[in-house]
C-alpha positions in Angstrom: 14.2 2.0 -20.5 10.7 0.4 -20.5 9.8 -2.0 -17.7 6.6 -4.0 -17.3 5.3 -4.3 -13.8 3.1 -7.2 -12.5 1.4 -7.1 -9.1 -0.4 -10.3 -7.7 0.3 -10.2 -4.0 -3.3 -10.5 -2.8 -6.6 -9.9 -4.5 -5.8 -7.4 -7.2 -4.1 -8.2 -10.5 -2.2 -5.1 -11.6 -0.1 -4.6 -14.7 1.6 -1.4 -15.9 4.3 -0.2 -18.2 6.9 2.4 -17.1 9.4 4.2 -19.3 12.3 5.5 -17.2 13.6 7.8 -19.9 10.3 9.7 -20.1 10.1 9.8 -16.3 13.6 11.1 -15.8 12.6 14.7 -15.0 9.0 14.1 -14.0 8.4 10.6 -12.7 4.6 10.7 -13.4 5.3 11.2 -17.1 7.0 7.8 -17.3 3.8 5.8 -16.7 2.7 4.8 -20.2 -0.3 2.6 -19.3 -1.7 0.6 -16.4 -4.7 -1.6 -15.7 -6.1 -3.2 -12.6 -8.6 -6.0 -12.0 -10.0 -6.3 -8.4 -11.4 -9.5 -7.0 -13.4 -7.8 -4.3 -16.8 -8.9 -5.6 -15.6 -12.6 -5.7 -14.3 -12.6 -2.1 -17.2 -10.6 -0.7 -19.3 -13.7 -0.6 -16.9 -15.2 1.9 -16.3 -12.1 4.0 -12.5 -12.0 3.2 -9.9 -13.1 0.8 -9.8 -16.8 -0.1 -6.2 -17.5 -1.1 -6.8 -20.4 -3.5 -9.5 -18.5 -5.3 -7.3 -15.4 -5.5 -4.5 -17.4 -7.1 -6.7 -19.0 -9.7 -8.2 -15.7 -10.7 -4.7 -14.1 -11.1 -4.0 -16.9 -13.6 -7.0 -16.0 -15.6 -6.4 -12.2 -15.6 -2.7 -11.5 -15.8 -1.9 -12.3 -19.4 -4.9 -10.5 -20.8 -3.9 -7.5 -18.7 -0.4 -7.6 -20.1 -1.7 -7.6 -23.6 -4.1 -4.8 -22.9 -1.4 -2.6 -21.3 1.1 -3.2 -24.1 -1.6 -2.3 -26.7 -2.6 0.9 -24.9 1.0 2.0 -24.7 1.7 1.1 -28.4 4.6 -1.0 -27.2 5.6 -4.5 -28.5 6.9 -7.1 -26.1 10.3 -7.0 -27.9 10.6 -3.4 -26.9 10.7 -4.2 -23.2 13.9 -3.9 -21.2 12.8 -5.7 -18.0 9.9 -7.4 -16.3 9.3 -6.4 -12.6 7.0 -8.4 -10.3 6.0 -8.5 -6.7 8.2 -10.9 -5.0 6.7 -10.5 -1.5 5.2 -10.2 1.0 1.8 -11.6 0.2 -0.2 -14.8 -0.4 2.3 -17.4 -1.6 0.1 -18.8 -4.4 -0.8 -15.4 -5.7 2.8 -14.3 -5.6 3.9 -17.4 -7.6 1.5 -16.5 -10.4 3.0 -13.1 -11.0 6.6 -14.4 -10.4 6.3 -17.3 -12.9 4.7 -15.2 -15.6 7.4 -12.5 -15.2 10.2 -15.0 -15.2 8.8 -16.7 -18.3 8.4 -13.4 -20.2 11.8 -12.2 -19.2 13.4 -15.5 -20.3 11.7 -15.5 -23.6 12.6 -11.9 -24.3 16.1 -12.2 -22.9 15.6 -9.3 -20.5 16.1 -9.1 -16.7 13.4 -10.0 -14.3 13.3 -7.8 -11.2 11.7 -8.9 -7.9 10.2 -6.0 -6.0 9.2 -5.8 -2.4 5.5 -4.9 -2.2 6.0 -2.3 0.4 8.8 -0.7 -1.5 6.3 -0.2 -4.3 3.9 1.5 -1.9 6.7 3.7 -0.5 7.7 4.9 -4.0 4.1 5.3 -5.4 3.9 9.0 -4.4 6.6 9.6 -7.0 3.9 9.1 -9.6 1.9 12.0 -8.3 1.9 15.6 -9.5 3.8 16.6 -6.4 6.5 14.0 -5.9 8.6 14.1 -2.8 12.4 14.5 -2.8 14.7 12.1 -0.8 15.1 11.7 2.1 11.6 11.6 3.7 9.7 10.0 6.4 7.0 7.5 5.3 3.9 6.5 7.1 3.0 3.2 5.5 -0.6 2.2 6.3 -2.1 -0.8 4.4 -4.3 -3.7 5.2 -1.7 -5.7 7.1 1.0 -3.1 7.8 1.4 0.0 9.8 5.0 1.3 9.8 7.0 4.5 10.0 10.2 4.4 8.0 13.0 6.8 7.1 13.5 6.5 3.3 17.1 7.6 2.5 16.9 6.8 -1.2 15.7 4.0 -3.4 16.7 0.7 -1.8 17.7 2.1 1.6 15.1 2.1 4.3 15.3 2.4 8.1 12.3 1.1 10.2 11.4 3.6 13.0 8.3 2.0 14.4 5.6 -0.5 13.6 2.4 -2.0 15.0 2.8 -4.5 17.8 -0.4 -6.3 16.9 -3.3 -5.2 14.5 -2.4 -2.8 11.7 -4.6 0.3 11.2 -6.3 -1.4 8.2 -7.1 -4.5 10.2 -8.6 -2.3 12.9 -10.9 -0.7 10.3 -11.9 -4.1 8.8 -12.4 -5.9 12.2 -14.5 -3.0 13.6 -16.5 -2.9 10.4 -17.2 -6.6 10.8 -18.4 -6.0 14.4 -20.8 -3.3 13.0 -22.1 -5.7 10.3 -20.8 -3.7 7.4 -19.5 -6.6 5.3 -16.4 -6.8 3.2 -14.3 -4.9 2.4 -14.9 -3.2 5.7 -12.5 -0.3 5.8 -14.0 1.8 3.0 -17.5 1.0 4.3 -16.7 2.1 7.8 -15.2 5.4 6.5 -18.2 6.1 4.4 -20.6 5.5 7.4 -18.4 7.6 9.6 -19.2 10.7 7.5 -22.7 10.8 9.1 -21.6 10.0 12.6 -20.5 12.0 15.7 -16.9 11.0 16.6 -17.3 12.4 20.2 -20.3 10.3 21.3 -18.2 7.4 22.5 -15.0 7.8 24.3 -12.6 5.4 22.6 -9.0 4.7 23.4 -6.0 6.1 21.4 -3.6 3.1 22.0 0.0 4.1 22.7 -0.6 7.7 21.9 1.6 8.8 24.8 4.0 5.8 24.7 7.0 8.0 23.9 8.1 5.8 21.0 7.0 5.3 17.4 5.2 2.0 17.9 1.5 1.4 17.2 -1.2 -0.9 18.7 -4.8 -1.1 17.4 -6.1 -4.4 18.8 -7.4 -2.6 22.0 -9.5 -0.3 19.9 -11.3 -3.2 18.4 -11.8 -4.7 21.8 -13.3 -1.4 23.1 -15.9 -1.4 20.4 -16.7 -5.1 21.0 -17.2 -4.3 24.7 -19.6 -1.4 23.9 -21.6 -3.7 21.6 -21.6 -6.7 24.0 -24.8 -5.7 25.9 -26.6 -3.9 23.2 -26.3 -3.3 19.5 -28.6 -0.7 17.9 -28.5 0.7 14.4 -28.3 4.2 15.9 -24.9 3.3 17.3 -23.2 2.4 14.0 -22.4 5.8 12.5 -21.2 7.3 15.7 -19.0 4.3 16.5 -17.6 4.3 13.0 -16.8 8.0 13.3 -15.2 7.4 16.7 -13.0 4.6 15.5 -11.9 6.5 12.5 -11.0 9.6 14.6 -9.0 7.4 17.1 -7.0 5.7 14.4 -6.3 9.0 12.6 -5.3 10.8 15.8 -2.7 8.1 16.6 -1.3 7.9 13.0 -0.9 11.6 12.8 0.7 12.0 16.2 3.3 9.3 15.5 4.1 10.6 12.1 4.7 14.1 13.5 6.9 12.6 16.2 8.9 10.8 13.6 9.5 14.0 11.6 10.7 15.8 14.8 12.8 12.9 16.0 14.7 12.5 12.7 14.7 16.2 11.7 13.1 15.8 8.2 10.4 18.1 7.0 8.9 15.8 4.3 6.2 13.2 5.0 4.9 10.6 2.6 1.7 8.7 3.3 1.3 5.4 1.3 -0.8 2.3 1.3 -4.5 1.7 1.1 -5.4 3.6 4.3 -3.5 6.5 2.8 -6.7 7.1 0.8 -8.7 7.9 4.0 -10.1 11.4 3.7 -9.9 12.1 7.4 -6.3 11.1 7.6 -5.4 13.3 4.6 -7.3 16.2 6.0 -5.7 15.9 9.5 -2.1 15.6 8.2 -2.6 18.4 5.6 -3.9 20.7 8.4 -1.0 19.9 10.7 1.5 20.3 7.8 0.3 23.8 7.1 0.4 24.7 10.8 3.9 23.3 11.4 5.6 24.0 8.1 6.3 20.5 6.8 5.2 19.1 3.5 3.0 16.0 3.1 2.8 13.9 0.0 0.2 11.3 -1.0 -0.1 8.9 -3.9 -2.9 9.5 -6.4 -6.0 7.8 -5.1 -5.9 5.1 -7.8 -2.3 4.2 -6.6 -3.1 3.9 -2.9 -4.3 0.3 -3.2 -2.2 -2.5 -4.7 -1.4 -1.8 -8.4 1.0 -2.6 -11.2 2.2 1.0 -11.6 4.1 1.1 -8.3 5.8 -2.2 -9.2 6.8 -1.1 -12.6 8.2 2.2 -11.2 10.1 0.4 -8.4 11.4 -2.2 -10.8 12.6 0.4 -13.3 14.4 2.3 -10.5 16.0 -0.8 -9.3 17.2 -1.8 -12.8 18.6 1.8 -13.2 20.5 1.5 -10.0 22.1 -1.8 -10.9 19.8 -4.5 -9.4 21.4 -7.9 -10.3 19.6 -10.0 -12.9 17.8 -13.0 -11.4 18.1 -16.6 -12.4 14.8 -18.3 -11.9 12.5 -16.9 -9.2 11.7 -17.1 -5.5 8.8 -15.5 -3.6 8.7 -14.4 0.0 5.3 -14.6 1.7 7.0 -12.9 4.8 9.7 -10.4 4.1 10.9 -7.4 6.1 11.5 -4.3 4.1 14.9 -3.8 5.8 16.0 -7.1 4.3 15.7 -5.7 0.7 19.0 -5.8 -1.1 20.5 -2.2 -1.0 21.4 -0.6 -4.3 24.7 1.0 -5.3 
């Protein structure tokens, strides 16, 4: 069963082809080809994503990427069994590009189109790694706009355990980077700068670290940095502040993830989303996992950010588990993961 996946939720155009038959025993083997085009350079001039520009660029990129992926996989369009696409959440114009292309292809080929929740794709992306987790597991989902802890029972069944009350971890990285004059995209730039800094020079808050629940809050961390910079801003402060912010975010994420494992009684943790590529977060969680005897699983670095591979995989698994065929298409700019239709 070969499923084409199309991702256009924000500023990356991703296309991939997944063969469920080849991935039956080892999921990573099912990925036949994938390609990604990022719009970072285009949006950098504006200091952030411009939705209209993102949508127009997806229109230019998606069909050439589909042709490229099919050619690399040696697969003809007539050999496809389904077309998966990101149905939400995301930028409405960008989502509509992927959804309309997917629906048109599916109609012309007389195969099902499968709408996929963007975060479900991220949750399942570690299955494409060399060390895939087994169900059930706890997932720490940390992307640009989301910070959540979820219990993943199986494909299509998720329970939200805790989430951010304001800024997500990725937003805290980006907003702090902006305060430090690091440009766009801020998160990776801040993490790079932090490597040369002293994380103990400035005493920064660990919001809700001792709250007793699994919720997050990162807006206060950004405010603490802004307060420090209000009276003076020297280049010598940048690296140490970057390191301090990174350490504070990582401490909170790790502590909450460990608390979720203990609360639910599961010994498998999955870290997914763009912030899941952060080297300090990976090092911290791997160190604690070794000490406490639980396993931690990460996506391959290339699948931490938005990509078509995770959408193709999630769409293939949904089709395998009896996801209903869609007539037409609808996109959901806002969409809670718990509202995803459960599978049989």
